[in-house]
ROPAGU-827325 format. One record per residue (C-alpha): residue in one letter; x, y, z. Coordinates in nm, 3 decimals, decimal comma, padded with zeros to 5 digits. Each point is the difference from the previous one (the first is absolute). Layout:
# ROPAGU-827325
<node "A"; <X; Y; Z>>
...
END
This chain:
# ROPAGU-827325
<node "M"; <07,580; 10,119; 10,535>>
<node "P"; <00,199; 00,303; -00,240>>
<node "D"; <00,342; 00,092; 00,155>>
<node "K"; <-00,122; 00,410; 00,095>>
<node "R"; <00,321; -00,003; 00,152>>
<node "T"; <00,207; 00,378; -00,055>>
<node "H"; <00,276; -00,103; 00,217>>
<node "R"; <00,284; -00,319; 00,067>>
<node "G"; <-00,027; 00,106; 00,336>>
<node "P"; <00,065; -00,267; 00,325>>
<node "H"; <-00,285; -00,227; 00,089>>
<node "P"; <-00,178; 00,124; 00,328>>
<node "S"; <00,144; -00,298; 00,168>>
<node "D"; <00,338; 00,039; -00,098>>
<node "A"; <00,136; 00,285; 00,297>>
<node "K"; <-00,118; -00,269; 00,272>>
<node "L"; <00,118; -00,299; -00,190>>
<node "F"; <00,361; 00,166; -00,066>>
<node "A"; <00,045; 00,201; 00,326>>
<node "P"; <00,356; 00,054; 00,081>>
<node "E"; <-00,052; -00,248; 00,302>>
<node "V"; <-00,114; -00,286; -00,275>>
<node "S"; <00,297; 00,077; -00,231>>
<node "A"; <00,249; -00,253; 00,251>>
<node "D"; <-00,238; -00,296; -00,074>>
<node "L"; <-00,050; 00,036; -00,384>>
<node "R"; <00,407; 00,026; -00,010>>
<node "A"; <00,023; -00,281; 00,198>>
<node "A"; <-00,271; -00,203; -00,248>>
<node "L"; <00,170; 00,148; -00,294>>
<node "I"; <00,353; -00,153; 00,141>>
<node "D"; <-00,174; -00,341; 00,058>>
<node "F"; <-00,214; 00,005; -00,346>>
<node "S"; <00,351; 00,086; -00,147>>
<node "L"; <00,167; -00,272; 00,150>>
<node "L"; <-00,251; -00,258; -00,167>>
<node "L"; <00,021; 00,125; -00,305>>
<node "T"; <00,407; -00,038; -00,005>>
<node "K"; <-00,066; -00,347; 00,096>>
<node "G"; <-00,225; -00,070; -00,302>>
<node "Y"; <-00,355; -00,011; 00,191>>
<node "A"; <-00,297; 00,111; -00,233>>
<node "D"; <-00,069; 00,347; 00,039>>
<node "N"; <-00,417; -00,019; 00,093>>
<node "S"; <00,115; -00,294; 00,235>>
<node "A"; <00,293; 00,213; 00,167>>
<node "L"; <-00,222; 00,269; 00,022>>
<node "K"; <-00,310; -00,152; 00,175>>
<node "L"; <00,246; -00,184; 00,251>>
<node "V"; <00,120; 00,346; 00,092>>
<node "G"; <-00,267; 00,212; -00,011>>
<node "D"; <-00,190; -00,244; 00,191>>
<node "H"; <00,301; -00,005; 00,270>>
<node "F"; <00,015; 00,378; 00,045>>
<node "A"; <-00,389; 00,023; -00,066>>
<node "L"; <-00,028; 00,240; -00,268>>
<node "T"; <-00,293; 00,103; -00,193>>
<node "Q"; <-00,001; -00,024; -00,364>>
<node "R"; <00,156; 00,358; -00,081>>
<node "Q"; <00,273; -00,026; 00,226>>
<node "R"; <00,097; -00,294; -00,155>>
<node "L"; <-00,039; 00,140; -00,345>>
<node "A"; <00,232; 00,272; 00,141>>
<node "V"; <00,276; -00,298; 00,119>>
<node "M"; <-00,034; -00,225; -00,368>>
<node "R"; <00,090; 00,310; -00,184>>
<node "S"; <00,296; 00,169; 00,212>>
<node "A"; <00,138; -00,415; 00,038>>
<node "C"; <00,208; -00,164; -00,185>>
<node "S"; <00,255; -00,267; 00,011>>
<node "D"; <00,383; -00,029; 00,071>>
<node "Q"; <00,091; -00,072; -00,352>>
<node "Q"; <-00,240; 00,271; -00,154>>
<node "Q"; <00,165; 00,286; 00,208>>
<node "Q"; <00,309; -00,060; -00,086>>
<node "S"; <-00,084; -00,040; -00,413>>
<node "R"; <-00,227; 00,313; 00,063>>
<node "V"; <00,309; 00,221; 00,142>>
<node "A"; <00,262; -00,145; -00,236>>
<node "R"; <-00,237; 00,154; -00,320>>
<node "L"; <-00,091; 00,275; 00,167>>
<node "I"; <00,093; 00,317; -00,192>>
<node "E"; <00,045; 00,331; 00,258>>
<node "I"; <-00,185; 00,288; -00,081>>
<node "A"; <00,347; 00,233; -00,054>>
<node "D"; <00,061; -00,256; -00,260>>
<node "L"; <-00,295; 00,062; -00,224>>
<node "A"; <00,075; 00,320; -00,200>>
<node "G"; <-00,010; -00,077; -00,366>>
<node "Q"; <-00,140; -00,364; 00,054>>
<node "P"; <-00,337; -00,126; -00,217>>
<node "L"; <-00,268; -00,087; 00,325>>
<node "A"; <-00,336; -00,264; -00,096>>
<node "I"; <-00,234; 00,074; 00,308>>
<node "D"; <-00,260; -00,257; 00,087>>
<node "G"; <-00,246; 00,306; -00,019>>
<node "Y"; <-00,259; -00,112; 00,298>>
<node "N"; <00,203; -00,136; 00,187>>
<node "L"; <00,221; 00,362; 00,047>>
<node "L"; <-00,299; 00,264; -00,068>>
<node "I"; <-00,227; -00,208; 00,275>>
<node "T"; <00,286; 00,026; 00,264>>
<node "I"; <00,068; 00,345; -00,036>>
<node "E"; <-00,445; 00,062; -00,003>>
<node "A"; <00,036; -00,173; 00,333>>
<node "A"; <00,288; 00,165; 00,165>>
<node "L"; <-00,190; 00,358; -00,125>>
<node "S"; <-00,322; -00,140; 00,150>>
<node "G"; <00,134; -00,063; 00,336>>
<node "A"; <00,000; -00,386; -00,062>>
<node "F"; <00,249; -00,181; 00,193>>
<node "L"; <00,293; -00,146; -00,157>>
<node "F"; <00,257; -00,276; 00,075>>
<node "R"; <00,337; -00,020; -00,027>>
<node "G"; <00,122; -00,394; -00,069>>
<node "R"; <00,275; -00,211; 00,036>>
<node "D"; <00,149; 00,150; -00,352>>
<node "G"; <-00,039; 00,351; 00,088>>
<node "C"; <-00,328; 00,096; -00,182>>
<node "L"; <-00,278; 00,144; 00,093>>
<node "R"; <-00,371; -00,180; -00,083>>
<node "D"; <-00,321; 00,089; 00,065>>
<node "L"; <-00,319; -00,227; 00,027>>
<node "A"; <-00,247; 00,171; -00,249>>
<node "G"; <-00,116; -00,212; -00,258>>
<node "I"; <-00,205; 00,093; -00,360>>
<node "H"; <-00,184; -00,288; -00,014>>
<node "G"; <00,008; -00,017; -00,394>>
<node "T"; <-00,090; 00,341; -00,034>>
<node "Y"; <00,183; 00,327; 00,057>>
<node "R"; <-00,183; 00,295; 00,108>>
<node "K"; <00,157; 00,380; 00,009>>
<node "V"; <00,017; 00,135; 00,385>>
<node "N"; <00,076; 00,352; 00,095>>
<node "E"; <00,401; -00,094; 00,039>>
<node "T"; <00,025; -00,143; -00,353>>
<node "M"; <00,113; 00,297; -00,155>>
<node "P"; <00,224; 00,136; 00,300>>
<node "A"; <00,143; -00,339; -00,035>>
<node "L"; <00,111; 00,002; -00,355>>
<node "L"; <00,119; 00,330; 00,035>>
<node "C"; <00,215; -00,119; 00,292>>
<node "I"; <00,135; -00,263; -00,176>>
<node "G"; <00,045; 00,232; -00,338>>
<node "R"; <00,178; 00,258; 00,197>>
<node "F"; <00,225; -00,238; 00,170>>
<node "L"; <00,123; -00,209; -00,309>>
<node "K"; <00,097; 00,369; -00,138>>
<node "E"; <00,172; 00,065; 00,307>>
<node "I"; <00,205; -00,311; -00,037>>
<node "G"; <00,079; 00,034; -00,348>>
<node "V"; <-00,215; -00,253; -00,160>>
<node "T"; <-00,162; 00,092; -00,289>>
<node "D"; <-00,057; -00,405; -00,166>>
<node "V"; <-00,291; -00,131; 00,161>>
<node "L"; <-00,244; -00,306; -00,115>>
<node "W"; <-00,303; 00,024; 00,203>>
<node "L"; <-00,224; -00,373; -00,068>>
<node "L"; <-00,335; 00,001; 00,118>>
<node "D"; <-00,229; -00,326; 00,062>>
<node "S"; <-00,209; -00,012; -00,311>>
<node "P"; <-00,252; -00,245; 00,184>>
<node "V"; <-00,011; 00,279; 00,260>>
<node "S"; <-00,362; 00,235; -00,061>>
<node "N"; <00,083; 00,341; -00,071>>
<node "S"; <00,397; -00,018; -00,105>>
<node "G"; <-00,107; 00,159; -00,323>>
<node "R"; <-00,105; 00,291; 00,158>>
<node "L"; <00,295; -00,008; 00,260>>
<node "K"; <00,210; -00,026; -00,302>>
<node "T"; <-00,167; 00,289; -00,171>>
<node "L"; <00,037; 00,227; 00,313>>
<node "M"; <00,371; -00,104; 00,049>>
<node "G"; <00,077; 00,123; -00,353>>
<node "E"; <-00,163; 00,342; 00,036>>
<node "L"; <00,205; 00,053; 00,312>>
<node "A"; <00,306; -00,131; -00,168>>
<node "R"; <-00,038; 00,244; -00,292>>
<node "E"; <-00,083; 00,330; 00,257>>
<node "N"; <00,291; -00,107; 00,130>>
<node "H"; <00,260; -00,092; -00,251>>
<node "W"; <00,073; -00,321; 00,157>>
<node "T"; <00,098; -00,289; -00,235>>
<node "W"; <-00,281; -00,304; 00,076>>
<node "D"; <-00,081; -00,272; -00,176>>
<node "I"; <-00,290; -00,098; 00,176>>
<node "R"; <-00,149; -00,317; -00,180>>
<node "L"; <-00,255; -00,268; 00,124>>
<node "S"; <00,100; -00,371; 00,018>>
<node "T"; <-00,205; -00,304; 00,047>>
<node "N"; <00,334; -00,159; 00,244>>
<node "P"; <00,196; 00,250; 00,168>>
<node "D"; <00,188; -00,237; 00,259>>
<node "T"; <00,098; -00,190; -00,326>>
<node "E"; <00,144; 00,346; -00,169>>
<node "L"; <00,174; 00,070; 00,286>>
<node "K"; <00,159; -00,280; 00,104>>
<node "E"; <00,134; -00,007; -00,408>>
<node "T"; <00,114; 00,307; -00,037>>
<node "D"; <00,330; 00,156; 00,002>>
<node "R"; <-00,087; 00,342; 00,134>>
<node "I"; <00,068; 00,026; 00,404>>
<node "V"; <-00,390; -00,057; 00,128>>
<node "V"; <-00,155; 00,161; 00,269>>
<node "S"; <-00,277; -00,175; 00,202>>
<node "T"; <-00,028; -00,202; 00,335>>
<node "D"; <-00,193; -00,321; -00,165>>
<node "S"; <00,166; -00,303; 00,188>>
<node "V"; <-00,025; -00,157; -00,374>>
<node "V"; <00,134; 00,241; -00,168>>
<node "L"; <00,296; 00,113; 00,229>>
<node "D"; <00,109; -00,344; 00,019>>
<node "G"; <-00,013; -00,031; -00,408>>
<node "C"; <00,130; 00,238; -00,110>>
<node "E"; <00,380; 00,133; -00,108>>
<node "G"; <00,011; 00,329; 00,215>>
<node "W"; <-00,185; 00,211; 00,203>>
<node "T"; <-00,047; 00,323; 00,199>>
<node "N"; <-00,207; 00,086; 00,315>>
<node "L"; <-00,128; 00,341; -00,168>>
<node "G"; <-00,365; 00,001; 00,196>>
<node "T"; <00,212; -00,038; 00,313>>
<node "E"; <00,229; 00,327; -00,079>>
<node "I"; <-00,330; 00,176; -00,130>>
<node "I"; <-00,171; -00,026; 00,320>>
<node "L"; <00,262; 00,106; 00,222>>
<node "A"; <00,081; 00,288; -00,218>>
<node "C"; <-00,379; 00,120; -00,124>>
<node "V"; <-00,200; -00,134; 00,311>>
<node "P"; <00,208; 00,055; 00,305>>
<node "E"; <-00,333; -00,042; 00,189>>
<node "A"; <-00,055; -00,348; -00,123>>
<node "R"; <-00,128; -00,270; 00,270>>
<node "L"; <00,307; -00,212; -00,010>>
<node "V"; <00,018; -00,324; 00,196>>
<node "A"; <00,322; -00,214; 00,019>>
<node "L"; <-00,020; -00,373; 00,010>>
<node "G"; <00,330; -00,137; -00,162>>
<node "S"; <00,336; 00,078; -00,012>>
<node "G"; <-00,038; 00,212; -00,256>>
<node "G"; <-00,122; 00,269; 00,249>>
END
């Protein structure tokens, strides 16, 4: 069935699944799951153990999984975090879909979850095909204007070339950048994760594989949402909240 969504908004059940009265159990599940990760348990078996104990649904388990990390991961990420105030004049490498979809989700009223590392993450997925939604252009404008405001001009965007419609998105972003005089280098990549882990630029991503492998990163998505989407629906699960 073709994807006909025009928004990146919440699932119909999310208001109930992530209601305030449920938050305590979700935070407890995240603590237990992170403890098991710290002790070296495999992700899948640890998540099943914790999810079954707290009787979590699949979407609740996904939120916990995306918000958790081991103590070792948390400490390493914090040590390599570059603050927004220190980004002026610095070159960035952006995990394109990762950042864009999170901002789209925030603008669409989807729930966002603050994890142990302080990052905000959504539950959206593109499943091999990216579809432009009503919030795509506003999201790109939020990102571009925020980068200009903090003095960042050297921006490399990496888009997954295996994802359908990446070429169209690249064209759209290029046109928008030229109209606004933003110096964006937008590239299609067969493996953005590897490039982001190997670059000497400051990385923008909330992907755990990227965060744990890159030289330095910044929590740009969270700062953009806090500044540009004050009505965003945030759920603090980790200590970063």
